[in-house]
C-alpha positions in Angstrom: -19.2 -9.4 -16.7 -15.8 -7.9 -16.6 -12.6 -9.6 -15.9 -8.9 -9.4 -15.9 -8.1 -6.6 -13.6 -8.1 -3.2 -15.7 -11.8 -2.4 -16.5 -11.3 -0.1 -18.5 -8.0 -1.3 -20.1 -8.1 -3.1 -23.9 -7.4 -6.1 -21.8 -10.6 -6.3 -20.2 -12.8 -8.8 -21.4 -16.4 -10.0 -21.3 -17.8 -13.0 -21.2 -19.8 -15.0 -23.5 -22.8 -15.6 -21.0 -26.3 -15.1 -22.3 -28.3 -12.6 -21.0 -31.0 -14.9 -19.6 -28.8 -16.9 -18.1 -27.2 -13.8 -16.4 -30.1 -13.0 -15.3 -31.0 -16.3 -14.0 -27.9 -16.5 -11.8 -27.5 -12.7 -10.9 -31.5 -13.9 -9.1 -30.2 -17.1 -8.0 -27.4 -15.0 -6.4 -30.0 -12.6 -4.7 -32.2 -14.8 -3.1 -29.4 -17.1 -1.7 -27.2 -14.8 -0.5 -28.7 -12.6 2.8 -28.3 -8.9 2.8 -25.4 -7.6 4.3 -25.0 -4.0 5.0 -21.9 -2.2 3.7 -20.4 1.2 3.2 -19.3 2.2 -0.3 -16.5 4.9 -0.6 -16.3 6.6 -4.1 -12.8 8.3 -4.9 -14.6 11.3 -7.3 -12.5 13.5 -9.8 -12.0 16.3 -7.6 -10.4 14.2 -4.6 -7.8 12.5 -6.9 -6.8 15.3 -8.7 -7.2 17.7 -5.5 -3.0 18.4 -5.6 -2.8 18.3 -9.7 -1.0 21.3 -10.6 -2.9 23.2 -13.0 -0.6 26.7 -13.4 0.7 27.8 -16.5 3.3 30.1 -18.1 3.7 30.9 -21.9 7.1 30.4 -22.9 8.8 33.7 -25.1 11.7 31.8 -27.6 12.9 33.1 -30.1 12.4 31.0 -33.5 14.3 30.8 -36.6 12.3 31.9 -40.1 13.9 29.3 -42.0 11.9 26.0 -42.7 13.4 22.6 -40.6 15.7 20.3 -43.5 16.7 16.5 -43.1 20.0 18.2 -41.5 18.0 20.0 -38.9 16.0 16.5 -38.6 18.4 14.3 -38.2 20.3 16.7 -35.6 17.5 17.4 -33.1 17.3 13.4 -33.5 21.1 12.6 -32.2 21.0 15.4 -29.9 17.3 14.8 -27.8 16.9 11.3 -27.6 18.0 9.4 -24.5 17.6 13.2 -23.1 16.3 13.1 -19.3 14.6 15.7 -17.5 12.1 16.4 -14.8 8.7 16.5 -15.2 7.4 20.2 -14.1 3.6 18.8 -13.8 1.9 15.7 -13.9 1.8 13.9 -17.3 -1.1 11.8 -18.8 -0.6 8.6 -19.5 -1.6 8.0 -23.6 -1.9 11.0 -26.2 -3.5 14.1 -26.4 -1.5 16.7 -24.4 -0.7 19.7 -27.2 1.9 22.1 -26.5 2.0 25.2 -28.8 5.5 27.0 -29.0 5.5 30.3 -27.5 1.5 29.6 -26.3 -1.0 27.4 -24.3 -1.6 24.1 -23.2 -4.4 22.1 -24.4 -6.3 20.9 -22.5 -6.1 22.7 -19.8 -7.3 23.6 -15.9 -10.3 20.9 -15.4 -10.1 19.3 -18.7 -6.5 18.6 -18.0 -7.7 17.1 -14.4 -10.2 14.8 -16.5 -7.8 13.3 -18.5 -5.6 12.1 -16.4 -8.5 11.2 -13.8 -9.7 9.0 -17.0 -6.4 8.0 -18.9 -4.1 7.8 -15.3 -0.5 9.4 -14.5 2.4 8.7 -16.6 4.4 11.0 -14.2 4.4 12.9 -11.2 5.5 16.2 -11.0 9.1 16.1 -10.5 9.7 12.7 -11.6 12.8 11.6 -14.4 11.5 11.4 -17.9 13.7 10.1 -21.0 12.7 11.0 -24.5 11.9 7.6 -26.4 11.4 8.9 -29.6 10.8 11.5 -32.1 8.7 12.0 -35.2 7.8 15.3 -37.6 4.5 15.8 -38.9 4.2 19.4 -41.1 3.6 21.5 -38.3 4.9 19.5 -35.8 6.9 17.7 -33.5 5.5 14.3 -31.5 7.8 13.6 -28.6 7.3 10.5 -26.8 8.4 10.1 -23.2 9.0 7.2 -21.4 8.6 4.6 -24.1 5.4 6.6 -25.6 1.7 5.7 -25.2 2.3 2.1 -27.1 3.3 -0.8 -26.2 5.6 -2.3 -29.1 3.7 -5.0 -31.5 5.6 -8.2 -31.5 4.3 -10.0 -34.6 5.7 -13.3 -32.9 3.7 -13.1 -30.0 0.7 -14.6 -32.8 3.0 -17.4 -33.7 3.0 -20.7 -31.7 4.6 -24.2 -31.7 2.7 -26.7 -29.7 0.6 -24.1 -27.9 4.0 -22.3 -27.1 4.6 -18.5 -28.5 7.5 -18.0 -29.8 7.7 -14.6 -28.2 5.5 -12.8 -25.3 3.8 -10.0 -25.1 6.1 -6.6 -24.0 5.0 -4.7 -20.8 2.0 -2.6 -20.7 2.6 1.1 -22.1 3.0 3.7 -19.4 4.3 6.8 -21.4 3.3 10.1 -22.1 3.3 11.7 -26.0 3.6 15.7 -26.0 2.6 16.9 -29.2 4.6 20.4 -29.8 2.7 22.8 -32.7 4.3 25.3 -34.8 2.5 28.1 -36.6 3.4 28.1 -39.6 5.5 24.7 -39.8 8.8 23.3 -37.9 11.4 25.9 -38.2 15.1 25.1 -38.1 15.6 24.6 -34.2 18.2 23.4 -32.2 17.9 21.0 -29.5 18.5 23.9 -26.7 15.6 25.3 -28.6 12.9 22.5 -28.3 14.1 21.7 -24.7 13.4 25.7 -23.8 9.5 25.2 -25.3 8.9 22.0 -23.8 10.0 23.8 -20.2 6.2 24.0 -19.5 5.7 20.4 -19.1 9.6 18.9 -18.9 12.4 20.9 -17.2 16.1 19.5 -19.0 18.3 21.3 -16.9 20.3 19.8 -14.3 19.1 19.5 -11.0 17.8 16.6 -8.6 14.5 15.6 -8.2 13.7 17.5 -4.6 14.8 20.5 -6.9 12.8 20.0 -9.4 9.5 19.1 -7.7 10.1 22.5 -5.7 9.5 24.1 -8.7 6.3 22.7 -9.0 5.0 24.3 -5.6 3.7 27.2 -4.8 5.6 30.8 -4.0 5.5 30.2 -0.7 5.5 26.7 -0.4 9.1 27.2 -2.7 10.1 29.4 -0.3 10.1 27.6 2.6 11.6 24.5 0.9 14.7 27.0 -0.5 14.9 27.8 3.0 14.2 24.6 4.6 11.7 25.6 6.5 8.6 23.3 7.7 5.5 24.8 6.9 1.7 23.3 8.9 0.0 21.7 5.7 2.5 20.4 4.3 2.5 16.9 3.2 5.5 14.2 3.1 6.8 14.8 -0.3 7.4 18.7 0.7 8.9 17.6 4.0 11.6 15.7 2.5 12.3 18.3 -0.4 12.7 20.8 2.3 14.6 18.7 5.0 15.4 15.6 3.4 15.1 12.2 5.2 14.4 12.5 9.0 16.7 11.1 11.9 13.6 9.5 13.2 10.2 8.1 12.8 7.8 7.0 15.1 4.2 6.3 15.0 1.8 6.0 18.0 -2.1 5.8 19.0 -3.1 9.3 20.3 -5.0 7.2 23.3 -2.7 4.9 24.9 -5.5 3.4 26.3 -7.6 3.0 23.2 -6.0 0.8 20.5 -8.5 1.5 17.7 -7.9 5.6 18.2 -5.7 6.9 15.2 -2.5 6.7 14.6 -0.3 10.0 14.2 3.5 9.8 12.4 6.1 12.2 13.9 9.5 12.8 12.3 11.9 14.1 14.6 14.7 16.2 12.8 18.1 18.5 14.5 20.9 17.5 17.1 21.4 19.5 20.0 22.8 22.1 20.9 20.8 22.6 17.6 16.8 23.1 17.6 15.1 20.3 17.4 11.9 20.1 15.2 9.5 17.1 16.0 6.9 17.4 12.6 3.2 15.0 13.2 1.7 14.0 10.7 -2.3 13.3 10.1 -3.7 12.6 7.3 -0.3 12.7 5.0 0.0 16.3 6.2 1.6 18.1 8.6 -0.6 18.8 11.4 1.2 20.0 14.7 4.8 21.5 14.4 7.1 22.1 17.9 10.7 23.6 17.9 12.5 22.7 21.1 15.7 25.1 21.2 18.2 25.6 24.3 16.9 28.2 26.3 13.9 29.1 24.9 10.3 27.4 25.4 8.7 25.2 22.7 7.3 26.6 19.7 4.7 25.5 18.6 2.4 26.0 14.9 -0.5 24.0 14.5 -2.5 26.2 11.8 -2.3 26.2 8.5 0.3 27.9 7.3 0.3 27.1 3.2 -3.8 28.1 3.1 -5.7 26.0 0.7 -8.4 23.5 1.3 -7.5 21.1 3.1 -7.1 17.4 1.9 -10.4 15.5 1.9 -10.0 12.3 3.9 -11.9 9.2 4.1 -14.1 8.9 7.7 -13.8 4.9 8.2 -12.4 2.7 10.7 -11.0 -0.4 10.5 -13.3 -3.1 12.8 -12.0 -6.5 13.1 -14.2 -9.7 13.5 -15.2 -10.2 16.7 -14.8 -6.8 18.0 -17.8 -5.1 19.7 -19.5 -2.2 18.4 -18.7 1.4 19.7 -21.6 3.2 20.5 -21.7 7.1 19.8 -20.7 7.8 23.5 -18.0 5.5 23.6 -19.5 2.5 25.7 -17.8 -1.2 23.8 -21.2 -3.0 25.4 -23.8 -1.0 23.3 -24.2 -4.1 20.8 -23.2 -7.6 21.0 -20.9 -9.4 19.1 -21.4 -11.2 16.0 -22.2 -15.0 16.4 -23.4 -18.1 14.6 -25.8 -18.9 16.8 -29.8 -18.6 16.2 -31.9 -16.7 18.3 -32.4 -18.3 21.3 -29.8 -21.6 20.8 -27.8 -22.4 24.0 -24.5 -23.1 23.8 -24.0 -26.8 24.8 -21.9 -26.9 27.4 -20.7 -29.6 30.1 -23.9 -28.3 32.5 -26.7 -28.8 30.0 -25.7 -32.2 28.1 -26.6 -35.4 30.2 -24.3 -37.9 30.4 -21.1 -35.7 29.8 -18.9 -34.5 32.7 -15.6 -34.8 33.7 -13.4 -38.1 33.5 -12.9 -39.7 36.8 -10.3 -41.7 37.8 -11.2 -44.7 40.2 -9.3 -45.2 43.3 -7.2 -47.8 44.0 -9.2 -50.5 46.0 -6.9 -52.7 46.8 -6.4 -53.9 50.7 -3.1 -54.0 51.9 -2.0 -57.3 53.3 -0.2 -57.1 56.8 1.2 -59.8 58.9 -0.5 -60.9 61.7 1.3 -60.1 65.0 2.0 -62.2 67.7 -0.1 -62.3 71.2 2.0 -60.9 73.7 2.5 -61.8 77.5 3.3 -59.5 79.7 6.9 -59.1 81.0 8.0 -60.4 77.9 10.3 -59.0 75.0 8.5 -59.4 71.5 11.3 -60.7 69.2 12.4 -58.3 66.3 10.7 -59.5 62.9 13.0 -61.3 60.6 12.9 -61.2 57.1 11.1 -64.3 55.0 13.9 -65.7 53.8 13.1 -67.3 50.1 14.6 -70.6 48.9 17.2 -70.4 46.6 16.6 -70.0 42.9 18.2 -73.8 42.4 16.9 -76.1 45.1 13.9 -78.4 43.3 10.5 -78.7 43.7 9.8 -81.4 46.4 6.7 -82.8 44.7 7.9 -82.3 41.6 10.7 -84.7 42.8 7.8 -87.4 43.9 5.9 -87.1 41.1 9.0 -87.6 38.5 10.1 -90.7 40.9 6.9 -92.5 40.7 6.8 -92.2 36.9 10.2 -94.1 37.0 
């Protein structure tokens, strides 16, 4: 059993449970929990690294013959530390990336993708990176970006007073280390020459993040980005690099009558009288482009224009508890909704439970008394009724007065 989030990192800890106890616990859990059907989707290396750039062009920098001395090292540290650039490609987390001066990069191609998949990504193509440390070892210069591959260890974190450590552990390392190797030893290079040798990995020329990202794209896409055009097959980041943020973003269902239909996102660029572009995304890529210009028919692009295999998508649909299952032909009544009742069990209702029913309020049974009317003789007018006159509240009761007199 593995705890603490990252199952592959150094923080992962194993429980102290014995194998026998673990087997018994697994057996009890297996028989106690009913079988539940589930779908498991695994993202493999091919899917996770589909957009990774593996194209590499070695540099051609003329290097001096003299070896690097102490003064040259100090100048490199002073001129290179805290320098910022933009990643030309995805940089893996940790150590292992080696670049030969005016040569190839190791690892390359599939091994480079495997390193990214196993270790993770420190910086994406076009992200800003910073040199944080330099080390000189014989025939190589070790360069750390974004804090390096190791977190700074603080010995005070092992000392505590009243169970309170004197210092907290620092943040987890998220940097990258690039080793620049020179054949025959490190020559008397300058900071500008080191930046030129690192160009296949990091671009130190002054530019924006979008421009640095555009340099990592294929030639056809790079030309479209430079011309501020949109091609079917671009992802969101490519569109942003080409056109910037859209004026309007809309998200709607493909079918207005079906709330479970897929959702598409549409970006709108332009204002009249300029042409208006409607960019529709599906699975993170441009699936349809409509260009509406005044006096011209609507221009529609729905074919992939950048080439390459389409990005694999996860075929899944979120089902909320209680939703009826939909059959292949779209019938919503194909399966009953989930229930906790046993087979044949009847839900208790007012109709099938004896003694249960609606509460009935009894009607008022008090009879209303009406005064008797005197008999009327023919030819005699009926006197109008007069309201009963109550005795004044101050008049004493006659019976109570006689009882009082007898007692005296």
